C-alpha positions as protocol buffer text, in pm:
chain_id: "A"
residue {
  index: 1
  type: MET
  ca { x: -11165 y: -13467 z: 933 }
}
residue {
  index: 2
  type: SER
  ca { x: -10910 y: -13437 z: 1212 }
}
residue {
  index: 3
  type: TYR
  ca { x: -10862 y: -13701 z: 1478 }
}
residue {
  index: 4
  type: ASP
  ca { x: -10773 y: -13652 z: 1843 }
}
residue {
  index: 5
  type: TYR
  ca { x: -10495 y: -13899 z: 1926 }
}
residue {
  index: 6
  type: ASN
  ca { x: -10357 y: -13957 z: 2276 }
}
residue {
  index: 7
  type: THR
  ca { x: -10009 y: -13896 z: 2139 }
}
residue {
  index: 8
  type: GLN
  ca { x: -10114 y: -13541 z: 2050 }
}
residue {
  index: 9
  type: ARG
  ca { x: -10260 y: -13467 z: 2395 }
}
residue {
  index: 10
  type: ASN
  ca { x: -10079 y: -13344 z: 2705 }
}
residue {
  index: 11
  type: ARG
  ca { x: -9895 y: -13611 z: 2900 }
}
residue {
  index: 12
  type: LEU
  ca { x: -10089 y: -13757 z: 3194 }
}
residue {
  index: 13
  type: VAL
  ca { x: -9915 y: -13684 z: 3522 }
}
residue {
  index: 14
  type: LEU
  ca { x: -10060 y: -13989 z: 3700 }
}
residue {
  index: 15
  type: PRO
  ca { x: -10195 y: -14219 z: 3426 }
}
residue {
  index: 16
  type: GLU
  ca { x: -10370 y: -14452 z: 3672 }
}
residue {
  index: 17
  type: TYR
  ca { x: -10643 y: -14188 z: 3721 }
}
residue {
  index: 18
  type: GLY
  ca { x: -10704 y: -14132 z: 3351 }
}
residue {
  index: 19
  type: ARG
  ca { x: -10753 y: -13830 z: 3130 }
}
residue {
  index: 20
  type: ASN
  ca { x: -11095 y: -13727 z: 3266 }
}
residue {
  index: 21
  type: ILE
  ca { x: -10966 y: -13686 z: 3623 }
}
residue {
  index: 22
  type: GLN
  ca { x: -10669 y: -13492 z: 3485 }
}
residue {
  index: 23
  type: LYS
  ca { x: -10908 y: -13259 z: 3298 }
}
residue {
  index: 24
  type: MET
  ca { x: -11115 y: -13207 z: 3615 }
}
residue {
  index: 25
  type: VAL
  ca { x: -10801 y: -13112 z: 3809 }
}
residue {
  index: 26
  type: GLU
  ca { x: -10696 y: -12869 z: 3535 }
}
residue {
  index: 27
  type: TYR
  ca { x: -11044 y: -12718 z: 3541 }
}
residue {
  index: 28
  type: ILE
  ca { x: -11056 y: -12648 z: 3916 }
}
residue {
  index: 29
  type: ILE
  ca { x: -10714 y: -12480 z: 3912 }
}
residue {
  index: 30
  type: ASN
  ca { x: -10882 y: -12193 z: 3725 }
}
residue {
  index: 31
  type: VAL
  ca { x: -11202 y: -12171 z: 3936 }
}
residue {
  index: 32
  type: GLU
  ca { x: -11205 y: -11827 z: 4100 }
}
residue {
  index: 33
  type: ASP
  ca { x: -11418 y: -11898 z: 4408 }
}
residue {
  index: 34
  type: ARG
  ca { x: -11212 y: -12072 z: 4680 }
}
residue {
  index: 35
  type: ASP
  ca { x: -11516 y: -12241 z: 4839 }
}
residue {
  index: 36
  type: GLU
  ca { x: -11619 y: -12380 z: 4500 }
}
residue {
  index: 37
  type: ARG
  ca { x: -11261 y: -12502 z: 4440 }
}
residue {
  index: 38
  type: ASN
  ca { x: -11263 y: -12680 z: 4777 }
}
residue {
  index: 39
  type: ARG
  ca { x: -11601 y: -12840 z: 4702 }
}
residue {
  index: 40
  type: LEU
  ca { x: -11482 y: -12960 z: 4360 }
}
residue {
  index: 41
  type: ALA
  ca { x: -11154 y: -13088 z: 4505 }
}
residue {
  index: 42
  type: LYS
  ca { x: -11345 y: -13300 z: 4759 }
}
residue {
  index: 43
  type: ALA
  ca { x: -11563 y: -13438 z: 4477 }
}
residue {
  index: 44
  type: ILE
  ca { x: -11254 y: -13531 z: 4275 }
}
residue {
  index: 45
  type: ILE
  ca { x: -11097 y: -13697 z: 4582 }
}
residue {
  index: 46
  type: ALA
  ca { x: -11416 y: -13904 z: 4624 }
}
residue {
  index: 47
  type: ILE
  ca { x: -11401 y: -14015 z: 4259 }
}
residue {
  index: 48
  type: MET
  ca { x: -11031 y: -14100 z: 4287 }
}
residue {
  index: 49
  type: GLY
  ca { x: -11106 y: -14306 z: 4600 }
}
residue {
  index: 50
  type: ASN
  ca { x: -11385 y: -14494 z: 4420 }
}
residue {
  index: 51
  type: MET
  ca { x: -11142 y: -14589 z: 4145 }
}
residue {
  index: 52
  type: ASN
  ca { x: -10933 y: -14790 z: 4397 }
}
residue {
  index: 53
  type: PRO
  ca { x: -11180 y: -14922 z: 4659 }
}
residue {
  index: 54
  type: HIS
  ca { x: -10947 y: -15209 z: 4754 }
}
residue {
  index: 55
  type: LEU
  ca { x: -10695 y: -14956 z: 4891 }
}
residue {
  index: 56
  type: ARG
  ca { x: -10937 y: -14786 z: 5131 }
}
residue {
  index: 57
  type: ASP
  ca { x: -10818 y: -14991 z: 5427 }
}
residue {
  index: 58
  type: ILE
  ca { x: -10465 y: -14852 z: 5397 }
}
residue {
  index: 59
  type: SER
  ca { x: -10405 y: -14607 z: 5683 }
}
residue {
  index: 60
  type: ASP
  ca { x: -10282 y: -14313 z: 5477 }
}
residue {
  index: 61
  type: PHE
  ca { x: -10505 y: -14369 z: 5173 }
}
residue {
  index: 62
  type: LYS
  ca { x: -10685 y: -14030 z: 5198 }
}
residue {
  index: 63
  type: HIS
  ca { x: -10356 y: -13849 z: 5252 }
}
residue {
  index: 64
  type: LYS
  ca { x: -10216 y: -14015 z: 4940 }
}
residue {
  index: 65
  type: LEU
  ca { x: -10520 y: -13904 z: 4736 }
}
residue {
  index: 66
  type: TRP
  ca { x: -10474 y: -13539 z: 4841 }
}
residue {
  index: 67
  type: ASP
  ca { x: -10105 y: -13563 z: 4753 }
}
residue {
  index: 68
  type: HIS
  ca { x: -10193 y: -13706 z: 4412 }
}
residue {
  index: 69
  type: LEU
  ca { x: -10437 y: -13420 z: 4354 }
}
residue {
  index: 70
  type: ALA
  ca { x: -10158 y: -13170 z: 4423 }
}
residue {
  index: 71
  type: ILE
  ca { x: -9917 y: -13358 z: 4196 }
}
residue {
  index: 72
  type: MET
  ca { x: -10170 y: -13372 z: 3910 }
}
residue {
  index: 73
  type: SER
  ca { x: -10217 y: -12996 z: 3938 }
}
residue {
  index: 74
  type: ASN
  ca { x: -9840 y: -12950 z: 3918 }
}
residue {
  index: 75
  type: PHE
  ca { x: -9863 y: -12811 z: 4274 }
}
residue {
  index: 76
  type: GLN
  ca { x: -10064 y: -12511 z: 4146 }
}
residue {
  index: 77
  type: ILE
  ca { x: -10400 y: -12593 z: 4307 }
}
residue {
  index: 78
  type: ASP
  ca { x: -10491 y: -12358 z: 4593 }
}
residue {
  index: 79
  type: ILE
  ca { x: -10728 y: -12547 z: 4821 }
}
residue {
  index: 80
  type: ASP
  ca { x: -10777 y: -12619 z: 5190 }
}
residue {
  index: 81
  type: SER
  ca { x: -10630 y: -12967 z: 5216 }
}
residue {
  index: 82
  type: PRO
  ca { x: -10678 y: -13156 z: 5542 }
}
residue {
  index: 83
  type: TYR
  ca { x: -10312 y: -13261 z: 5515 }
}
residue {
  index: 84
  type: GLU
  ca { x: -9986 y: -13074 z: 5477 }
}
residue {
  index: 85
  type: LYS
  ca { x: -9937 y: -12980 z: 5114 }
}
residue {
  index: 86
  type: PRO
  ca { x: -9658 y: -13164 z: 4935 }
}
residue {
  index: 87
  type: THR
  ca { x: -9385 y: -12977 z: 4750 }
}
residue {
  index: 88
  type: PRO
  ca { x: -9234 y: -13050 z: 4408 }
}
residue {
  index: 89
  type: LYS
  ca { x: -8919 y: -13161 z: 4592 }
}
residue {
  index: 90
  type: ILE
  ca { x: -9088 y: -13491 z: 4691 }
}
residue {
  index: 91
  type: LEU
  ca { x: -9087 y: -13602 z: 4327 }
}
residue {
  index: 92
  type: THR
  ca { x: -8712 y: -13566 z: 4292 }
}
residue {
  index: 93
  type: GLU
  ca { x: -8601 y: -13692 z: 4634 }
}
residue {
  index: 94
  type: LYS
  ca { x: -8400 y: -14011 z: 4628 }
}
residue {
  index: 95
  type: PRO
  ca { x: -8517 y: -14281 z: 4866 }
}
residue {
  index: 96
  type: ARG
  ca { x: -8311 y: -14354 z: 5174 }
}
residue {
  index: 97
  type: ARG
  ca { x: -8059 y: -14629 z: 5120 }
}
residue {
  index: 98
  type: ILE
  ca { x: -8146 y: -14965 z: 5270 }
}
residue {
  index: 99
  type: PHE
  ca { x: -7856 y: -15151 z: 5419 }
}
residue {
  index: 100
  type: LYS
  ca { x: -7877 y: -15524 z: 5373 }
}
residue {
  index: 101
  type: GLN
  ca { x: -7755 y: -15711 z: 5674 }
}
residue {
  index: 102
  type: SER
  ca { x: -7596 y: -16022 z: 5528 }
}
residue {
  index: 103
  type: VAL
  ca { x: -7297 y: -16019 z: 5758 }
}
residue {
  index: 104
  type: GLY
  ca { x: -7249 y: -16340 z: 5946 }
}
residue {
  index: 105
  type: ILE
  ca { x: -7471 y: -16572 z: 5740 }
}
residue {
  index: 106
  type: ARG
  ca { x: -7268 y: -16889 z: 5709 }
}
residue {
  index: 107
  type: TYR
  ca { x: -7480 y: -17064 z: 5446 }
}
residue {
  index: 108
  type: LYS
  ca { x: -7659 y: -16807 z: 5232 }
}
residue {
  index: 109
  type: HIS
  ca { x: -7880 y: -17066 z: 5064 }
}
residue {
  index: 110
  type: TYR
  ca { x: -8042 y: -17137 z: 5403 }
}
residue {
  index: 111
  type: GLY
  ca { x: -8078 y: -16770 z: 5491 }
}
residue {
  index: 112
  type: ARG
  ca { x: -8080 y: -16572 z: 5813 }
}
residue {
  index: 113
  type: VAL
  ca { x: -8423 y: -16695 z: 5925 }
}
residue {
  index: 114
  type: ILE
  ca { x: -8299 y: -17054 z: 5954 }
}
residue {
  index: 115
  type: GLU
  ca { x: -8007 y: -16936 z: 6169 }
}
residue {
  index: 116
  type: LEU
  ca { x: -8250 y: -16746 z: 6393 }
}
residue {
  index: 117
  type: MET
  ca { x: -8473 y: -17054 z: 6421 }
}
residue {
  index: 118
  type: ILE
  ca { x: -8172 y: -17266 z: 6516 }
}
residue {
  index: 119
  type: GLU
  ca { x: -8073 y: -17014 z: 6785 }
}
residue {
  index: 120
  type: GLU
  ca { x: -8424 y: -17034 z: 6933 }
}
residue {
  index: 121
  type: ALA
  ca { x: -8430 y: -17415 z: 6915 }
}
residue {
  index: 122
  type: ILE
  ca { x: -8099 y: -17433 z: 7104 }
}
residue {
  index: 123
  type: LYS
  ca { x: -8251 y: -17230 z: 7389 }
}
residue {
  index: 124
  type: MET
  ca { x: -8547 y: -17469 z: 7428 }
}
residue {
  index: 125
  type: PRO
  ca { x: -8546 y: -17735 z: 7700 }
}
residue {
  index: 126
  type: GLU
  ca { x: -8482 y: -18091 z: 7585 }
}
residue {
  index: 127
  type: GLY
  ca { x: -8795 y: -18283 z: 7494 }
}
residue {
  index: 128
  type: LYS
  ca { x: -9044 y: -18377 z: 7226 }
}
residue {
  index: 129
  type: GLU
  ca { x: -9117 y: -18015 z: 7126 }
}
residue {
  index: 130
  type: LYS
  ca { x: -8748 y: -17940 z: 7064 }
}
residue {
  index: 131
  type: GLU
  ca { x: -8712 y: -18262 z: 6862 }
}
residue {
  index: 132
  type: GLU
  ca { x: -9011 y: -18169 z: 6643 }
}
residue {
  index: 133
  type: LEU
  ca { x: -8882 y: -17816 z: 6588 }
}
residue {
  index: 134
  type: THR
  ca { x: -8538 y: -17950 z: 6497 }
}
residue {
  index: 135
  type: LYS
  ca { x: -8699 y: -18184 z: 6243 }
}
residue {
  index: 136
  type: ILE
  ca { x: -8902 y: -17897 z: 6095 }
}
residue {
  index: 137
  type: ILE
  ca { x: -8587 y: -17685 z: 6068 }
}
residue {
  index: 138
  type: ALA
  ca { x: -8398 y: -17969 z: 5896 }
}
residue {
  index: 139
  type: ASN
  ca { x: -8683 y: -18023 z: 5647 }
}
residue {
  index: 140
  type: HIS
  ca { x: -8693 y: -17651 z: 5574 }
}
residue {
  index: 141
  type: MET
  ca { x: -8316 y: -17652 z: 5525 }
}
residue {
  index: 142
  type: LYS
  ca { x: -8356 y: -17935 z: 5276 }
}
residue {
  index: 143
  type: LYS
  ca { x: -8624 y: -17745 z: 5088 }
}
residue {
  index: 144
  type: SER
  ca { x: -8407 y: -17431 z: 5080 }
}
residue {
  index: 145
  type: TYR
  ca { x: -8108 y: -17635 z: 4965 }
}
residue {
  index: 146
  type: LEU
  ca { x: -8312 y: -17781 z: 4679 }
}
residue {
  index: 147
  type: THR
  ca { x: -8437 y: -17438 z: 4580 }
}
residue {
  index: 148
  type: TRP
  ca { x: -8083 y: -17317 z: 4515 }
}
residue {
  index: 149
  type: ASN
  ca { x: -7923 y: -17647 z: 4414 }
}
residue {
  index: 150
  type: ARG
  ca { x: -8134 y: -17847 z: 4172 }
}
residue {
  index: 151
  type: ASP
  ca { x: -7957 y: -18173 z: 4258 }
}
residue {
  index: 152
  type: VAL
  ca { x: -8104 y: -18433 z: 4489 }
}
residue {
  index: 153
  type: VAL
  ca { x: -7948 y: -18383 z: 4832 }
}
residue {
  index: 154
  type: ASP
  ca { x: -7856 y: -18655 z: 5078 }
}
residue {
  index: 155
  type: ASP
  ca { x: -8000 y: -18616 z: 5428 }
}
residue {
  index: 156
  type: GLU
  ca { x: -7648 y: -18645 z: 5570 }
}
residue {
  index: 157
  type: VAL
  ca { x: -7551 y: -18314 z: 5403 }
}
residue {
  index: 158
  type: ILE
  ca { x: -7845 y: -18138 z: 5569 }
}
residue {
  index: 159
  type: LEU
  ca { x: -7777 y: -18300 z: 5908 }
}
residue {
  index: 160
  type: ASN
  ca { x: -7407 y: -18203 z: 5891 }
}
residue {
  index: 161
  type: ASP
  ca { x: -7501 y: -17844 z: 5804 }
}
residue {
  index: 162
  type: LEU
  ca { x: -7753 y: -17840 z: 6091 }
}
residue {
  index: 163
  type: SER
  ca { x: -7484 y: -17960 z: 6328 }
}
residue {
  index: 164
  type: LYS
  ca { x: -7239 y: -17694 z: 6205 }
}
residue {
  index: 165
  type: LEU
  ca { x: -7496 y: -17413 z: 6226 }
}
residue {
  index: 166
  type: SER
  ca { x: -7596 y: -17513 z: 6580 }
}
residue {
  index: 167
  type: ASP
  ca { x: -7235 y: -17573 z: 6690 }
}
residue {
  index: 168
  type: GLY
  ca { x: -7325 y: -17938 z: 6750 }
}
residue {
  index: 169
  type: LYS
  ca { x: -7616 y: -17855 z: 6984 }
}
residue {
  index: 170
  type: LEU
  ca { x: -7904 y: -17975 z: 6762 }
}
residue {
  index: 171
  type: HIS
  ca { x: -7945 y: -18332 z: 6638 }
}
residue {
  index: 172
  type: ILE
  ca { x: -8221 y: -18530 z: 6470 }
}
residue {
  index: 173
  type: VAL
  ca { x: -8335 y: -18842 z: 6652 }
}
residue {
  index: 174
  type: GLU
  ca { x: -8162 y: -19140 z: 6494 }
}
residue {
  index: 175
  type: GLY
  ca { x: -8377 y: -19317 z: 6235 }
}
residue {
  index: 176
  type: THR
  ca { x: -8584 y: -19005 z: 6156 }
}
residue {
  index: 177
  type: LYS
  ca { x: -8626 y: -18950 z: 5785 }
}
residue {
  index: 178
  type: LEU
  ca { x: -8645 y: -18605 z: 5630 }
}
residue {
  index: 179
  type: ASN
  ca { x: -8891 y: -18526 z: 5351 }
}
residue {
  index: 180
  type: ASP
  ca { x: -8806 y: -18700 z: 5025 }
}
residue {
  index: 181
  type: SER
  ca { x: -8642 y: -18475 z: 4763 }
}
residue {
  index: 182
  type: ARG
  ca { x: -8876 y: -18603 z: 4491 }
}
residue {
  index: 183
  type: GLU
  ca { x: -9181 y: -18506 z: 4700 }
}
residue {
  index: 184
  type: ILE
  ca { x: -9040 y: -18156 z: 4749 }
}
residue {
  index: 185
  type: PHE
  ca { x: -8985 y: -18120 z: 4373 }
}
residue {
  index: 186
  type: LYS
  ca { x: -9332 y: -18260 z: 4302 }
}
residue {
  index: 187
  type: SER
  ca { x: -9504 y: -18013 z: 4538 }
}
residue {
  index: 188
  type: LYS
  ca { x: -9305 y: -17726 z: 4381 }
}
residue {
  index: 189
  type: ARG
  ca { x: -9420 y: -17830 z: 4033 }
}
residue {
  index: 190
  type: LYS
  ca { x: -9784 y: -17842 z: 4151 }
}
residue {
  index: 191
  type: ARG
  ca { x: -9757 y: -17490 z: 4296 }
}
residue {
  index: 192
  type: MET
  ca { x: -9600 y: -17359 z: 3975 }
}
residue {
  index: 193
  type: GLN
  ca { x: -9877 y: -17515 z: 3765 }
}
residue {
  index: 194
  type: LYS
  ca { x: -10146 y: -17359 z: 3986 }
}
residue {
  index: 195
  type: LYS
  ca { x: -9990 y: -17015 z: 3933 }
}
residue {
  index: 196
  type: LYS
  ca { x: -10022 y: -17055 z: 3554 }
}
Protein backbone atom coordinates (compact mmCIF):
# COMPACT_ATOMS: atom_id res chain seq x y z
CA MET A 1 0.00 0.00 0.00
CA SER A 2 1.44 3.37 -0.95
CA TYR A 3 0.62 6.57 0.90
CA ASP A 4 0.24 10.06 -0.52
CA TYR A 5 2.23 12.42 1.72
CA ASN A 6 2.22 16.21 1.39
CA THR A 7 6.02 16.11 1.28
CA GLN A 8 5.79 14.09 -1.94
CA ARG A 9 3.33 16.47 -3.62
CA ASN A 10 4.09 19.64 -5.57
CA ARG A 11 4.78 22.70 -3.46
CA LEU A 12 1.77 24.97 -2.89
CA VAL A 13 2.34 28.39 -4.42
CA LEU A 14 -0.01 30.18 -2.00
CA PRO A 15 -0.60 27.76 0.90
CA GLU A 16 -3.37 29.89 2.43
CA TYR A 17 -5.74 28.70 -0.31
CA GLY A 18 -4.95 25.01 0.11
CA ARG A 19 -4.26 22.13 -2.23
CA ASN A 20 -7.79 21.85 -3.68
CA ILE A 21 -7.78 25.43 -4.99
CA GLN A 22 -4.29 24.83 -6.40
CA LYS A 23 -5.58 21.72 -8.22
CA MET A 24 -8.53 23.68 -9.63
CA VAL A 25 -6.17 26.36 -10.97
CA GLU A 26 -3.94 23.70 -12.54
CA TYR A 27 -7.01 22.12 -14.12
CA ILE A 28 -8.33 25.28 -15.80
CA ILE A 29 -4.93 26.10 -17.30
CA ASN A 30 -5.48 23.12 -19.63
CA VAL A 31 -9.16 23.79 -20.49
CA GLU A 32 -9.33 24.44 -24.24
CA ASP A 33 -12.47 26.60 -24.44
CA ARG A 34 -11.72 30.21 -23.43
CA ASP A 35 -15.31 30.92 -22.31
CA GLU A 36 -15.26 27.82 -20.10
CA ARG A 37 -11.88 28.88 -18.66
CA ASN A 38 -13.29 32.33 -17.85
CA ARG A 39 -16.37 30.80 -16.21
CA LEU A 40 -14.22 28.44 -14.10
CA ALA A 41 -11.84 31.26 -13.16
CA LYS A 42 -14.77 33.34 -11.85
CA ALA A 43 -15.98 30.33 -9.83
CA ILE A 44 -12.52 29.87 -8.30
CA ILE A 45 -12.34 33.60 -7.48
CA ALA A 46 -15.71 33.30 -5.69
CA ILE A 47 -14.44 30.33 -3.65
CA MET A 48 -11.20 32.15 -2.79
CA GLY A 49 -13.25 35.17 -1.66
CA ASN A 50 -15.45 32.97 0.54
CA MET A 51 -12.35 31.62 2.27
CA ASN A 52 -11.54 35.13 3.60
CA PRO A 53 -14.91 36.89 4.10
CA HIS A 54 -13.44 39.28 6.68
CA LEU A 55 -11.26 40.84 3.96
CA ARG A 56 -14.12 41.71 1.60
CA ASP A 57 -14.30 45.29 2.82
CA ILE A 58 -10.74 46.00 1.67
CA SER A 59 -10.88 48.20 -1.43
CA ASP A 60 -8.64 46.11 -3.68
CA PHE A 61 -9.74 42.68 -2.40
CA LYS A 62 -11.07 41.44 -5.78
CA HIS A 63 -7.98 42.71 -7.57
CA LYS A 64 -5.79 40.82 -5.10
CA LEU A 65 -7.77 37.60 -5.72
CA TRP A 66 -7.26 37.85 -9.50
CA ASP A 67 -3.55 38.48 -8.92
CA HIS A 68 -3.36 35.42 -6.67
CA LEU A 69 -5.07 33.32 -9.34
CA ALA A 70 -2.40 34.38 -11.84
CA ILE A 71 0.39 33.67 -9.36
CA MET A 72 -0.98 30.20 -8.54
CA SER A 73 -1.05 29.39 -12.25
CA ASN A 74 2.58 30.49 -12.52
CA PHE A 75 1.30 33.28 -14.83
CA GLN A 76 0.26 30.67 -17.43
CA ILE A 77 -3.52 31.08 -17.17
CA ASP A 78 -5.07 32.76 -20.22
CA ILE A 79 -8.31 34.39 -19.08
CA ASP A 80 -10.13 37.69 -19.39
CA SER A 81 -9.29 39.29 -16.06
CA PRO A 82 -11.10 42.50 -15.12
CA TYR A 83 -7.75 43.84 -13.93
CA GLU A 84 -4.35 44.27 -15.53
CA LYS A 85 -2.52 40.96 -15.45
CA PRO A 86 0.47 40.81 -13.12
CA THR A 87 3.88 39.71 -14.35
CA PRO A 88 6.39 37.37 -12.68
CA LYS A 89 8.54 40.44 -12.01
CA ILE A 90 6.21 41.49 -9.14
CA LEU A 91 7.34 38.48 -7.11
CA THR A 92 10.99 39.46 -7.24
CA GLU A 93 10.68 43.25 -6.91
CA LYS A 94 12.17 44.69 -3.77
CA PRO A 95 9.92 47.04 -1.83
CA ARG A 96 10.67 50.74 -1.88
CA ARG A 97 12.86 51.84 0.98
CA ILE A 98 11.10 53.66 3.79
CA PHE A 99 13.05 56.50 5.28
CA LYS A 100 12.55 56.89 8.99
CA GLN A 101 12.40 60.50 10.03
CA SER A 102 13.99 60.50 13.47
CA VAL A 103 15.98 63.66 12.91
CA GLY A 104 15.37 66.29 15.52
CA ILE A 105 13.74 64.17 18.23
CA ARG A 106 15.33 65.39 21.43
CA TYR A 107 14.06 62.66 23.75
CA LYS A 108 13.45 59.47 21.79
CA HIS A 109 11.67 57.76 24.66
CA TYR A 110 8.89 60.38 24.40
CA GLY A 111 8.71 60.17 20.62
CA ARG A 112 7.82 62.59 17.86
CA VAL A 113 4.09 62.62 18.63
CA ILE A 114 4.69 64.19 22.06
CA GLU A 115 6.80 66.92 20.44
CA LEU A 116 4.01 67.59 17.93
CA MET A 117 1.45 67.74 20.76
CA ILE A 118 3.66 70.21 22.64
CA GLU A 119 3.96 72.40 19.53
CA GLU A 120 0.16 72.48 19.22
CA ALA A 121 -0.32 73.20 22.93
CA ILE A 122 2.08 76.16 22.70
CA LYS A 123 -0.07 77.69 19.94
CA MET A 124 -3.25 77.51 22.06
CA PRO A 125 -4.52 80.59 23.89
CA GLU A 126 -3.98 80.64 27.65
CA GLY A 127 -6.80 79.12 29.65
CA LYS A 128 -8.31 76.02 31.19
CA GLU A 129 -8.18 73.99 27.95
CA LYS A 130 -4.45 74.62 27.51
CA GLU A 131 -3.82 73.70 31.15
CA GLU A 132 -5.71 70.41 30.75
CA LEU A 133 -3.89 69.55 27.53
CA THR A 134 -0.54 70.31 29.17
CA LYS A 135 -1.44 67.99 32.05
CA ILE A 136 -2.46 65.24 29.62
CA ILE A 137 0.83 65.65 27.74
CA ALA A 138 2.82 65.48 30.99
CA ASN A 139 0.98 62.32 32.09
CA HIS A 140 1.61 60.74 28.71
CA MET A 141 5.28 61.69 28.95
CA LYS A 142 5.42 59.98 32.33
CA LYS A 143 3.81 56.84 30.92
CA SER A 144 6.26 56.83 27.98
CA TYR A 145 9.18 57.38 30.35
CA LEU A 146 8.09 54.40 32.45
CA THR A 147 7.70 52.23 29.37
CA TRP A 148 11.37 52.67 28.49
CA ASN A 149 12.80 53.14 31.99
CA ARG A 150 11.42 50.66 34.49
CA ASP A 151 12.36 52.85 37.46
CA VAL A 152 9.87 55.01 39.30
CA VAL A 153 10.19 58.55 37.96
CA ASP A 154 9.85 61.74 39.95
CA ASP A 155 7.35 64.26 38.60
CA GLU A 156 10.08 66.91 38.60
CA VAL A 157 11.98 64.98 35.89
CA ILE A 158 8.89 64.97 33.66
CA LEU A 159 8.15 68.66 34.34
CA ASN A 160 11.76 69.63 33.57
CA ASP A 161 11.64 67.65 30.31
CA LEU A 162 8.30 69.30 29.43
CA SER A 163 9.84 72.70 30.04
CA LYS A 164 12.87 71.87 27.88
CA LEU A 165 10.76 70.44 25.03
CA SER A 166 8.47 73.49 25.02
CA ASP A 167 11.37 75.95 25.42
CA GLY A 168 9.87 77.03 28.74
CA LYS A 169 6.46 77.87 27.24
CA LEU A 170 4.40 75.09 28.90
CA HIS A 171 4.00 74.67 32.65
CA ILE A 172 1.78 72.62 34.92
CA VAL A 173 -0.31 74.57 37.41
CA GLU A 174 1.48 74.49 40.76
CA GLY A 175 0.16 71.79 43.08
CA THR A 176 -1.10 69.58 40.22
CA LYS A 177 -0.13 65.96 40.68
CA LEU A 178 0.66 63.68 37.76
CA ASN A 179 -0.55 60.08 37.67
CA ASP A 180 1.15 57.87 40.23
CA SER A 181 3.87 55.58 38.81
CA ARG A 182 2.47 52.58 40.70
CA GLU A 183 -0.96 53.12 39.12
CA ILE A 184 0.61 53.24 35.65
CA PHE A 185 2.48 49.98 36.33
CA LYS A 186 -0.68 48.40 37.77
CA SER A 187 -2.79 49.30 34.70
CA LYS A 188 -0.03 47.93 32.41
CA ARG A 189 -0.02 44.63 34.31
CA LYS A 190 -3.82 44.38 34.00
CA ARG A 191 -3.64 44.96 30.23
CA MET A 192 -0.90 42.33 29.87
CA GLN A 193 -2.94 39.79 31.85
CA LYS A 194 -6.02 40.42 29.68
CA LYS A 195 -3.95 39.70 26.55
CA LYS A 196 -2.98 36.27 27.94
